[in-house]
VOKEPA-375350 format. One record per residue (C-alpha): residue in three letters; x, y, z. Coordinates in steps of 0.05 Angstrom, whole numbers, plus 5000, padded with zeros to 4 digits. Example, Ala and Ser with C-alpha at 12.3 -4.5 7.8 and 13.67 -1.06 7.14 Angstrom:
('Ala', (5246, 4910, 5156)),
('Ser', (5273, 4979, 5143)),
# end
This chain:
('Met', (9355, 5759, 8310)),
('Tyr', (9348, 5723, 8377)),
('Lys', (9320, 5653, 8384)),
('Gly', (9275, 5626, 8439)),
('Thr', (9216, 5579, 8450)),
('Asn', (9151, 5592, 8414)),
('Ala', (9100, 5598, 8470)),
('Ser', (9040, 5633, 8439)),
('Ser', (9023, 5642, 8365)),
('Gly', (9021, 5707, 8327)),
('Ile', (9064, 5766, 8307)),
('Gly', (9079, 5821, 8357)),
('Ile', (9104, 5889, 8332)),
('Gly', (9115, 5945, 8383)),
('Thr', (9158, 5982, 8433)),
('Ala', (9198, 5947, 8487)),
('Val', (9177, 5959, 8558)),
('Ile', (9224, 5925, 8608)),
('Val', (9189, 5900, 8670)),
('Glu', (9233, 5885, 8730)),
('Glu', (9206, 5873, 8799)),
('Thr', (9248, 5901, 8856)),
('Glu', (9289, 5843, 8884)),
('Leu', (9268, 5827, 8954)),
('Val', (9320, 5820, 9009)),
('Ile', (9293, 5769, 9059)),
('Glu', (9332, 5772, 9124)),
('Lys', (9326, 5724, 9182)),
('Lys', (9304, 5767, 9240)),
('Thr', (9288, 5743, 9311)),
('Val', (9221, 5762, 9342)),
('Thr', (9199, 5759, 9414)),
('Asp', (9124, 5769, 9405)),
('Thr', (9110, 5706, 9363)),
('Glu', (9034, 5713, 9370)),
('Gly', (9038, 5784, 9343)),
('Glu', (9082, 5759, 9286)),
('Val', (9032, 5704, 9269)),
('Gly', (8979, 5759, 9266)),
('Arg', (9024, 5798, 9218)),
('Phe', (9031, 5737, 9174)),
('Lys', (8955, 5726, 9173)),
('Gly', (8945, 5798, 9153)),
('Ala', (8991, 5788, 9092)),
('Leu', (8957, 5722, 9077)),
('Asp', (8888, 5754, 9077)),
('Lys', (8911, 5812, 9033)),
('Thr', (8943, 5764, 8983)),
('Met', (8880, 5721, 8981)),
('Lys', (8835, 5781, 8968)),
('Asp', (8881, 5806, 8913)),
('Thr', (8882, 5736, 8882)),
('Glu', (8806, 5731, 8885)),
('Ala', (8799, 5797, 8849)),
('Leu', (8850, 5776, 8796)),
('Ala', (8815, 5709, 8785)),
('Ala', (8746, 5743, 8779)),
('Asp', (8773, 5793, 8729)),
('Leu', (8807, 5739, 8688)),
('Ala', (8744, 5696, 8688)),
('Thr', (8704, 5755, 8660)),
('Arg', (8756, 5777, 8608)),
('Val', (8781, 5709, 8585)),
('Gly', (8745, 5650, 8615)),
('Glu', (8734, 5605, 8676)),
('Lys', (8786, 5554, 8653)),
('Glu', (8842, 5606, 8653)),
('Ala', (8818, 5635, 8719)),
('Glu', (8828, 5565, 8750)),
('Ile', (8903, 5577, 8749)),
('Leu', (8894, 5633, 8799)),
('Gln', (8841, 5594, 8836)),
('Gly', (8895, 5542, 8844)),
('His', (8936, 5597, 8878)),
('Leu', (8878, 5609, 8925)),
('Met', (8876, 5535, 8943)),
('Leu', (8950, 5537, 8960)),
('Leu', (8939, 5600, 9003)),
('Met', (8881, 5564, 9039)),
('Asp', (8919, 5500, 9051)),
('Pro', (8917, 5487, 9126)),
('Met', (8982, 5447, 9122)),
('Leu', (9019, 5505, 9090)),
('Ile', (8989, 5557, 9137)),
('Gly', (9002, 5513, 9198)),
('Glu', (9074, 5500, 9179)),
('Ile', (9089, 5574, 9170)),
('Glu', (9056, 5591, 9237)),
('Asn', (9094, 5535, 9272)),
('Thr', (9159, 5559, 9241)),
('Ile', (9147, 5630, 9266)),
('Lys', (9132, 5604, 9336)),
('Gly', (9184, 5548, 9340)),
('Glu', (9242, 5586, 9308)),
('Lys', (9221, 5654, 9336)),
('Ile', (9233, 5685, 9267)),
('Cys', (9199, 5738, 9226)),
('Ser', (9141, 5722, 9178)),
('Glu', (9181, 5739, 9115)),
('Phe', (9235, 5687, 9131)),
('Ala', (9186, 5634, 9155)),
('Ile', (9148, 5642, 9089)),
('Glu', (9214, 5637, 9051)),
('Met', (9233, 5572, 9087)),
('Val', (9167, 5536, 9082)),
('Cys', (9145, 5558, 9012)),
('Thr', (9214, 5544, 8983)),
('Met', (9212, 5474, 9013)),
('Tyr', (9144, 5460, 8982)),
('Ala', (9166, 5490, 8915)),
('Asn', (9228, 5445, 8913)),
('Val', (9185, 5384, 8927)),
('Phe', (9138, 5402, 8870)),
('Ala', (9196, 5418, 8823)),
('Gly', (9226, 5350, 8835)),
('Met', (9164, 5312, 8813)),
('Asp', (9160, 5279, 8745)),
('Asp', (9090, 5307, 8729)),
('Glu', (9086, 5372, 8690)),
('Leu', (9024, 5395, 8729)),
('Met', (9061, 5387, 8795)),
('Gln', (9122, 5422, 8768)),
('Gln', (9077, 5482, 8752)),
('Arg', (9056, 5481, 8825)),
('Ala', (9128, 5499, 8841)),
('Thr', (9121, 5563, 8801)),
('Asp', (9054, 5577, 8833)),
('Met', (9083, 5567, 8903)),
('Arg', (9141, 5615, 8889)),
('Asp', (9091, 5666, 8862)),
('Ile', (9047, 5666, 8924)),
('Lys', (9110, 5666, 8968)),
('Thr', (9136, 5730, 8935)),
('Arg', (9068, 5764, 8936)),
('Met', (9059, 5752, 9011)),
('Gln', (9130, 5777, 9024)),
('Arg', (9117, 5840, 8983)),
('Val', (9056, 5855, 9026)),
('Leu', (9097, 5846, 9090)),
('Leu', (9154, 5889, 9065)),
('Gly', (9110, 5942, 9034)),
('Ala', (9146, 5933, 8968)),
('Glu', (9112, 5961, 8906)),
('Thr', (9089, 5915, 8851)),
('Val', (9095, 5934, 8778)),
('Asp', (9028, 5955, 8750)),
('Ile', (9027, 5914, 8686)),
('Ala', (8954, 5932, 8672)),
('Ser', (8973, 6004, 8657)),
('Leu', (9027, 5992, 8605)),
('Pro', (9019, 6038, 8544)),
('Ala', (8987, 6014, 8479)),
('Gly', (9034, 5978, 8431)),
('Ser', (9079, 5950, 8487)),
('Ile', (9123, 5889, 8478)),
('Leu', (9131, 5866, 8550)),
('Val', (9203, 5844, 8564)),
('Ala', (9219, 5809, 8630)),
('Lys', (9266, 5759, 8662)),
('Asp', (9205, 5716, 8676)),
('Leu', (9131, 5726, 8685)),
('Thr', (9092, 5696, 8743)),
('Pro', (9021, 5673, 8731)),
('Ser', (8994, 5731, 8773)),
('Met', (9033, 5782, 8732)),
('Thr', (9010, 5752, 8666)),
('Ala', (8937, 5752, 8690)),
('Gly', (8940, 5827, 8700)),
('Ile', (8961, 5842, 8629)),
('Asn', (8914, 5883, 8586)),
('Pro', (8916, 5851, 8516)),
('Lys', (8892, 5916, 8485)),
('Asn', (8958, 5948, 8504)),
('Val', (9008, 5890, 8505)),
('Val', (9021, 5863, 8435)),
('Gly', (9076, 5814, 8452)),
('Ile', (9115, 5781, 8509)),
('Val', (9189, 5762, 8511)),
('Thr', (9221, 5729, 8571)),
('Glu', (9289, 5700, 8587)),
('Leu', (9260, 5642, 8627)),
('Gly', (9198, 5598, 8622)),
('Gly', (9172, 5542, 8578)),
('Lys', (9116, 5525, 8530)),
('Thr', (9075, 5491, 8584)),
('Ser', (9084, 5542, 8640)),
('His', (9022, 5574, 8669)),
('Ser', (9045, 5641, 8642)),
('Ala', (9050, 5613, 8572)),
('Ile', (8981, 5582, 8579)),
('Leu', (8953, 5649, 8600)),
('Ala', (8988, 5685, 8543)),
('Arg', (8955, 5637, 8494)),
('Ala', (8888, 5647, 8527)),
('Leu', (8896, 5723, 8523)),
('Glu', (8918, 5713, 8450)),
('Ile', (8982, 5752, 8461)),
('Pro', (9042, 5727, 8418)),
('Ala', (9098, 5704, 8464)),
('Val', (9170, 5678, 8458)),
('Val', (9203, 5651, 8521)),
('Ala', (9271, 5625, 8541)),
('Val', (9309, 5678, 8500)),
('Asn', (9378, 5673, 8532)),
('Asp', (9407, 5738, 8561)),
('Phe', (9355, 5780, 8525)),
('Met', (9350, 5833, 8580)),
('Asn', (9421, 5854, 8564)),
('Gln', (9405, 5861, 8489)),
('Val', (9346, 5908, 8493)),
('Lys', (9327, 5973, 8527)),
('Asp', (9262, 6011, 8539)),
('Gly', (9236, 6043, 8476)),
('Asp', (9270, 5995, 8427)),
('Arg', (9229, 5973, 8368)),
('Val', (9216, 5898, 8376)),
('Ile', (9184, 5846, 8330)),
('Leu', (9170, 5775, 8355)),
('Asp', (9145, 5714, 8318)),
('Gly', (9106, 5671, 8367)),
('Asp', (9104, 5613, 8317)),
('Ala', (9178, 5610, 8298)),
('Gly', (9204, 5631, 8367)),
('Cys', (9247, 5688, 8342)),
('Val', (9255, 5761, 8363)),
('Phe', (9284, 5822, 8327)),
('Val', (9308, 5886, 8361)),
('Asn', (9307, 5951, 8320)),
('Pro', (9300, 5913, 8254)),
('Asp', (9310, 5947, 8187)),
('Ala', (9250, 5970, 8146)),
('Ser', (9247, 5908, 8101)),
('Val', (9242, 5861, 8162)),
('Glu', (9188, 5904, 8193)),
('Lys', (9147, 5906, 8128)),
('Asp', (9154, 5831, 8120)),
('Tyr', (9127, 5818, 8190)),
('Ala', (9073, 5870, 8184)),
('Asp', (9048, 5832, 8123)),
('Lys', (9052, 5766, 8161)),
('Arg', (9012, 5796, 8218)),
('Glu', (8957, 5819, 8171)),
('Ala', (8955, 5750, 8139)),
('Phe', (8952, 5717, 8208)),
('Leu', (8893, 5760, 8230)),
('Ala', (8857, 5748, 8164)),
('Glu', (8867, 5673, 8170)),
('Lys', (8839, 5674, 8241)),
('Lys', (8777, 5711, 8216)),
('Glu', (8769, 5662, 8159)),
('Leu', (8766, 5602, 8206)),
('Glu', (8698, 5627, 8232)),
('Lys', (8666, 5603, 8168)),
('Tyr', (8680, 5531, 8189)),
('Ile', (8633, 5537, 8248)),
('Gly', (8573, 5493, 8234)),
('Gln', (8608, 5456, 8177)),
('Pro', (8615, 5379, 8179)),
('Thr', (8685, 5350, 8184)),
('Ile', (8688, 5311, 8119)),
('Thr', (8749, 5298, 8075)),
('Lys', (8749, 5314, 8000)),
('Asp', (8735, 5241, 7985)),
('Gly', (8675, 5237, 8033)),
('Val', (8705, 5207, 8097)),
('Thr', (8672, 5236, 8159)),
('Val', (8713, 5242, 8223)),
('Glu', (8696, 5272, 8291)),
('Leu', (8731, 5334, 8318)),
('Val', (8722, 5335, 8394)),
('Ala', (8755, 5370, 8453)),
('Asn', (8796, 5354, 8515)),
('Ile', (8768, 5385, 8579)),
('Gly', (8785, 5385, 8653)),
('Lys', (8724, 5418, 8685)),
('Pro', (8650, 5425, 8667)),
('Lys', (8661, 5500, 8653)),
('Asp', (8707, 5481, 8595)),
('Val', (8645, 5460, 8555)),
('Glu', (8633, 5533, 8539)),
('Lys', (8696, 5534, 8496)),
('Val', (8677, 5468, 8463)),
('Leu', (8611, 5498, 8441)),
('Gln', (8643, 5564, 8421)),
('Tyr', (8691, 5529, 8373)),
('Asp', (8637, 5481, 8348)),
('Gly', (8667, 5417, 8378)),
('Glu', (8629, 5354, 8360)),
('Gly', (8635, 5327, 8430)),
('Val', (8686, 5313, 8485)),
('Gly', (8741, 5262, 8471)),
('Leu', (8774, 5267, 8539)),
('Phe', (8745, 5292, 8605)),
('Arg', (8803, 5289, 8654)),
('Thr', (8767, 5274, 8719)),
('Glu', (8829, 5282, 8763)),
('Phe', (8818, 5357, 8764)),
('Leu', (8754, 5345, 8804)),
('Phe', (8797, 5312, 8858)),
('Met', (8854, 5363, 8860)),
('Asp', (8860, 5431, 8893)),
('Arg', (8813, 5411, 8950)),
('Asn', (8819, 5382, 9020)),
('Ser', (8774, 5322, 9014)),
('Met', (8749, 5271, 8963)),
('Pro', (8692, 5295, 8918)),
('Thr', (8628, 5257, 8937)),
('Glu', (8591, 5212, 8888)),
('Asp', (8537, 5265, 8882)),
('Glu', (8588, 5321, 8868)),
('Gln', (8618, 5278, 8812)),
('Phe', (8549, 5260, 8785)),
('Glu', (8530, 5334, 8780)),
('Ala', (8595, 5350, 8743)),
('Tyr', (8587, 5293, 8693)),
('Lys', (8513, 5307, 8683)),
('Lys', (8526, 5381, 8670)),
('Val', (8574, 5365, 8613)),
('Ala', (8529, 5311, 8583)),
('Glu', (8468, 5357, 8583)),
('Ala', (8507, 5417, 8555)),
('Leu', (8529, 5375, 8496)),
('Gly', (8458, 5351, 8481)),
('Gly', (8472, 5280, 8458)),
('Lys', (8541, 5291, 8429)),
('Pro', (8592, 5239, 8454)),
('Val', (8627, 5253, 8520)),
('Ile', (8685, 5206, 8536)),
('Ile', (8701, 5210, 8610)),
('Arg', (8767, 5181, 8634)),
('Thr', (8765, 5149, 8702)),
('Leu', (8813, 5176, 8754)),
('Asp', (8885, 5179, 8728)),
('Ile', (8922, 5198, 8790)),
('Gly', (8975, 5166, 8835)),
('Gly', (9042, 5173, 8868)),
('Asp', (9064, 5228, 8820)),
('Lys', (9010, 5275, 8843)),
('Glu', (9007, 5309, 8911)),
('Ile', (8938, 5297, 8940)),
('Pro', (8948, 5296, 9016)),
('Tyr', (8878, 5272, 9034)),
('Met', (8887, 5208, 8993)),
('Gly', (8945, 5185, 9036)),
('Leu', (8987, 5162, 8977)),
('Glu', (9060, 5146, 8987)),
('Lys', (9109, 5178, 8940)),
('Asp', (9133, 5129, 8887)),
('Glu', (9207, 5126, 8870)),
('Asn', (9186, 5121, 8797)),
('Pro', (9115, 5149, 8794)),
('Phe', (9103, 5140, 8719)),
('Leu', (9116, 5066, 8728)),
('Gly', (9082, 5062, 8795)),
('Tyr', (9017, 5059, 8834)),
('Arg', (8971, 5102, 8793)),
('Ala', (8909, 5105, 8748)),
('Ile', (8873, 5037, 8739)),
('Arg', (8923, 5004, 8787)),
('Leu', (8904, 5050, 8843)),
('Cys', (8830, 5050, 8827)),
('Leu', (8823, 4974, 8826)),
('Asp', (8860, 4971, 8892)),
('Arg', (8815, 5023, 8925)),
('Lys', (8747, 5003, 8897)),
('Glu', (8705, 5023, 8957)),
('Asp', (8728, 5094, 8971)),
('Ile', (8750, 5116, 8901)),
('Tyr', (8729, 5073, 8843)),
('Lys', (8658, 5051, 8858)),
('Pro', (8633, 5121, 8875)),
('Gln', (8663, 5148, 8810)),
('Leu', (8634, 5092, 8767)),
('Arg', (8566, 5098, 8800)),
('Ala', (8567, 5173, 8787)),
('Leu', (8585, 5161, 8714)),
('Leu', (8530, 5109, 8705)),
('Arg', (8477, 5154, 8737)),
('Ala', (8499, 5213, 8694)),
('Ser', (8495, 5170, 8630)),
('Ala', (8419, 5176, 8635)),
('Phe', (8427, 5250, 8615)),
('Gly', (8471, 5245, 8553)),
('Asn', (8518, 5204, 8511)),
('Ile', (8571, 5188, 8563)),
('Lys', (8625, 5136, 8550)),
('Ile', (8673, 5110, 8603)),
('Met', (8748, 5105, 8587)),
('Ile', (8798, 5065, 8629)),
('Pro', (8869, 5095, 8630)),
('Leu', (8938, 5062, 8633)),
('Val', (8915, 4991, 8619)),
('Thr', (8972, 4942, 8606)),
('Cys', (8936, 4875, 8606)),
('Ile', (8867, 4850, 8590)),
('Asp', (8855, 4829, 8663)),
('Glu', (8852, 4902, 8684)),
('Tyr', (8799, 4918, 8632)),
('Arg', (8758, 4857, 8650)),
('Glu', (8760, 4873, 8724)),
('Ala', (8737, 4944, 8712)),
('Lys', (8682, 4920, 8665)),
('Ala', (8659, 4869, 8717)),
('Leu', (8655, 4923, 8769)),
('Ile', (8613, 4966, 8723)),
('Asp', (8566, 4907, 8710)),
('Glu', (8560, 4896, 8786)),
('Leu', (8542, 4969, 8796)),
('Lys', (8490, 4965, 8740)),
('Leu', (8454, 4910, 8778)),
('Glu', (8457, 4952, 8841)),
('Leu', (8425, 5011, 8804)),
('Asp', (8373, 4965, 8774)),
('Arg', (8353, 4941, 8844)),
('Lys', (8346, 5014, 8867)),
('Gly', (8307, 5034, 8804)),
('Ile', (8359, 5086, 8785)),
('Ala', (8363, 5103, 8710)),
('Tyr', (8426, 5096, 8669)),
('Asn', (8446, 5079, 8598)),
('Lys', (8445, 5003, 8597)),
('Asp', (8487, 5003, 8533)),
('Ile', (8540, 5051, 8558)),
('Gln', (8606, 5040, 8522)),
('Val', (8669, 5024, 8561)),
('Gly', (8735, 5035, 8524)),
('Ile', (8808, 5042, 8539)),
('Met', (8862, 5094, 8533)),
('Val', (8918, 5062, 8493)),
('Glu', (8981, 5096, 8521)),
('Thr', (9029, 5040, 8540)),
('Ala', (9074, 4997, 8497)),
('Ala', (9040, 4936, 8527)),
('Ala', (8971, 4958, 8505)),
('Ser', (8997, 4974, 8436)),
('Leu', (9028, 4905, 8427)),
('Ile', (8964, 4869, 8447)),
('Ala', (8916, 4920, 8415)),
('Asp', (8886, 4862, 8375)),
('Ile', (8866, 4828, 8440)),
('Phe', (8837, 4891, 8470)),
('Ala', (8799, 4908, 8406)),
('Lys', (8758, 4843, 8414)),
('Glu', (8731, 4865, 8482)),
('Ala', (8736, 4941, 8489)),
('Asp', (8681, 4985, 8459)),
('Phe', (8730, 5038, 8434)),
('Phe', (8803, 5061, 8435)),
('Ser', (8831, 5130, 8448)),
('Ile', (8906, 5136, 8436)),
('Gly', (8943, 5179, 8487)),
('Thr', (9004, 5199, 8447)),
('Asn', (9038, 5239, 8502)),
('Asp', (9048, 5177, 8546)),
('Leu', (9052, 5128, 8488)),
('Thr', (9111, 5166, 8461)),
('Gln', (9143, 5171, 8530)),
('Tyr', (9135, 5097, 8545)),
('Thr', (9154, 5073, 8475)),
('Met', (9217, 5115, 8473)),
('Ser', (9234, 5107, 8547)),
('Val', (9239, 5183, 8552)),
('Asp', (9217, 5228, 8609)),
('Arg', (9184, 5284, 8569)),
('Gly', (9202, 5334, 8623)),
('Asn', (9277, 5321, 8618)),
('Asp', (9309, 5374, 8573)),
('Lys', (9373, 5333, 8564)),
('Ile', (9337, 5277, 8526)),
('Ser', (9278, 5317, 8498)),
('Tyr', (9307, 5306, 8427)),
('Leu', (9283, 5234, 8433)),
('Tyr', (9212, 5253, 8450)),
('Ser', (9176, 5257, 8383)),
('Thr', (9111, 5225, 8358)),
('Phe', (9144, 5224, 8290)),
('Asn', (9195, 5172, 8312)),
('Pro', (9185, 5111, 8268)),
('Ala', (9174, 5066, 8329)),
('Val', (9118, 5111, 8354)),
('Leu', (9086, 5117, 8285)),
('Arg', (9087, 5042, 8276)),
('Ser', (9054, 5034, 8343)),
('Ile', (8999, 5085, 8326)),
('Arg', (8985, 5053, 8258)),
('Arg', (8980, 4984, 8290)),
('Ile', (8931, 5008, 8344)),
('Ile', (8886, 5040, 8291)),
('Thr', (8890, 4978, 8246)),
('Cys', (8870, 4931, 8303)),
('Ala', (8811, 4975, 8322)),
('Arg', (8786, 4981, 8250)),
('Glu', (8792, 4906, 8239)),
('Glu', (8744, 4895, 8298)),
('Gly', (8698, 4951, 8277)),
('Ile', (8707, 4995, 8339)),
('Met', (8717, 5070, 8342)),
('Val', (8789, 5093, 8349)),
('Gly', (8807, 5164, 8369)),
('Met', (8867, 5203, 8394)),
('Cys', (8869, 5251, 8453)),
('Gly', (8943, 5268, 8456)),
('Glu', (8977, 5330, 8430)),
('Ala', (8990, 5298, 8363)),
('Ala', (8915, 5298, 8346)),
('Ser', (8919, 5373, 8329)),
('Asp', (8988, 5373, 8298)),
('Pro', (8980, 5395, 8224)),
('Met', (9040, 5351, 8205)),
('Met', (9009, 5290, 8239)),
('Ile', (8936, 5297, 8217)),
('Pro', (8948, 5274, 8145)),
('Leu', (8982, 5211, 8171)),
('Leu', (8926, 5197, 8220)),
('Leu', (8873, 5205, 8166)),
('Ala', (8912, 5156, 8121)),
('Phe', (8918, 5106, 8179)),
('Gly', (8842, 5109, 8189)),
('Leu', (8833, 5148, 8254)),
('Asn', (8759, 5162, 8268)),
('Glu', (8763, 5216, 8321)),
('Phe', (8811, 5274, 8337)),
('Ser', (8808, 5304, 8407)),
('Met', (8845, 5369, 8421)),
('Ser', (8843, 5437, 8454)),
('Ala', (8778, 5471, 8434)),
('Ser', (8815, 5530, 8403)),
('Ala', (8849, 5482, 8353)),
('Ile', (8784, 5453, 8325)),
('Leu', (8769, 5502, 8270)),
('Tyr', (8839, 5502, 8240)),
('Ser', (8839, 5426, 8242)),
('Arg', (8771, 5424, 8207)),
('Lys', (8797, 5470, 8153)),
('Leu', (8857, 5425, 8142)),
('Ile', (8818, 5359, 8143)),
('Thr', (8766, 5384, 8093)),
('Ser', (8822, 5401, 8044)),
('Leu', (8851, 5330, 8044)),
('Ser', (8833, 5264, 8011)),
('Thr', (8846, 5200, 8050)),
('Gln', (8857, 5162, 7985)),
('Glu', (8910, 5211, 7962)),
('Leu', (8942, 5210, 8031)),
('Gln', (8958, 5135, 8027)),
('Ala', (9019, 5148, 7984)),
('Val', (9041, 5204, 8032)),
('Ala', (9035, 5156, 8091)),
('Asp', (9072, 5100, 8056)),
('Lys', (9129, 5148, 8040)),
('Ala', (9132, 5174, 8112)),
('Met', (9133, 5104, 8139)),
('Ser', (9191, 5085, 8094)),
('Phe', (9239, 5132, 8130)),
('Thr', (9284, 5107, 8185)),
('Thr', (9295, 5169, 8227)),
('Thr', (9251, 5220, 8262)),
('Lys', (9283, 5278, 8225)),
('Glu', (9269, 5248, 8157)),
('Val', (9195, 5238, 8175)),
('Glu', (9188, 5308, 8204)),
('Asp', (9223, 5341, 8144)),
('Tyr', (9180, 5303, 8095)),
('Met', (9114, 5320, 8131)),
('Arg', (9135, 5392, 8141)),
('Gly', (9147, 5398, 8066)),
('Phe', (9081, 5364, 8050)),
('Val', (9040, 5410, 8095)),
('Ala', (9076, 5472, 8069)),
('Gly', (9057, 5453, 7998)),
('Leu', (8982, 5448, 8012)),
# end
């Protein structure tokens, strides 16, 4: 058995097909006709863009718009005038061939992205390397492996998979993916989950342990892989696969059912989204609203700021599609850790503790914050929109944002523009400071939403992207659990809604604790809603009090995790 990282759920049983792209040899060659060489580069650029457009369109049709946005992000990189200009200037200034100029410029950009603390920007490094290689292949006339035509029952085995390669996979033929490199949050892993193909990544030296035609079984939940297993192992996993497919089918019966515990406590199961198109998945999986609309995606992958009207249309579209269900929209959470050239932001030495989110927005009211808040207020006339302020650390920030909203309300009144006069304005509780003064915030904010990803990171002083200290990054750490319980208690004491929009909201081991603490709303990926509803409806909040008390009595993360794992396994 070989161990790796569980990247996409399910059991894959099939025949190994090893996919290896021919390694490109990029030589530095001098050219005399630089204009002709620039034309050669532009030809490769156009071909790569057309191929990407076709891949994105195909993926949107087969899987969904949200997944296609990964490849649309590649298109934005290919269209970036700064990138194109720098490659052209390198060809002309250095008098070198297109292949080498692309290598120099794209590698430089990829290294910049890879060095950032933000996961989204780190994924941009992979995307940049992907488009670099694809343009070079066009220039060199190198063949690309046709993944779409792999035979039925294939377990795809590769050193790594780029997003463009993964997007070309036919899930009818590929029953599993195993790679030596990659991580759970890579774009390829995201696409594998969207295509519902079981995947295990980061299996060390696996290419040397398997050959074409080997029988392979992979467990996308446990992160393990078997090569040419004996009959008993194969039968065991065949049974597990049947059970997995049956359970998936059974979840459909929870569509249209209320989310109520066994002892009659009703909670909301809502979804996290990044673009208006994501609402389709929310409705498909019977989400009861949107608990987090990340508005930064409206500002990224473009060359200029979205206008107030563009934002208004996006927010209005989501509000109308959900027909009165709650839509919590987070104001812009962006800053020195994200590369948005048109905003003119300086790179922070420590971006997660720097000039971002509410700090940036309050400083740039006129060009960023007021247009967004006006758009949100205008859109609130078309549905149940709520405004959420991110990264607050002191009550002054909330009060200043609230005062600005009140000022804009008066402006809209003067112009006779409709909006929801009782629109709720809440905060995202994701800093240690906000947790410690949650009682103060609860007296003024209309609601709380706990962002466990950052709350864990800030509470534990752990960069969640740093593998060397990742063992410290756990929501089950007693310090983080105490913080979460305190936030919920403070909200409940003041009678305001308290939700959670971090990864922990859909964790089966965490849900029982959150119910016992009194969480009102769980916001998660749309695809996790039905399983979470099934789990919640099988639990009693009264019976969970003893479970929570026991969990909170432990002094280490491992003790809490082991206890909760055993509790969930026994349900």
